[in-house]
N, C-alpha and C positions, 0 to 999 in steps of 0.2 A: 379206221375211217378218218379221213382228213377233216379238219375244221373248215367251215366256210371261209374264214378269214385267210387261211392258208391257200385255199383255192383261188380266191380273188387276188391275193398277192402274186401267185404264180401267173395268173392271167395278165396282171399288170406288167410283170417282168417280161412276159412273152410279147406284149404289145409295144413296150418301150425299148426292148432289147437291153435293158439294164440287168446286170448280173448281181446287183447288191440285194440279196434276199432280205436283210435286216431293214433296209430303207423302204422297200416295197411293203413289207409287213407293217412297219410303223405308219406309213401313209394310209394303208387300209384301215388300221385301228383308229387313226385320227379321223378319217372320213366317216367311219361307222359311228364314232362318238358324236361327231357334229350332226349327223343325220338323226341319231337317237335324241339328241337334245332338241332339235327342231320339232320332231314328232311330239316330244313331251310338252313343249311350249304350245303346240297346236291343240293338244288334248286339254291342257289346262285352260286355254282360251275358250275352247268349246264348252267345257264344263262350267266355266264362269258365266258364259252367255246363257246356258240352260238354266242356271240358278236365278238369273235376274228376271 
């Protein structure tokens, strides 16, 4: 079974017509990491507000 990041990288390549798999995979990883950090920040803020 393929990893979700691999699937997203393949879709990105298909959309952009870019043949560089490494670049697409790196972009997907960076995007995921940024999204995860944003979610973590939102959760931390919500927890802080609940505690006050």
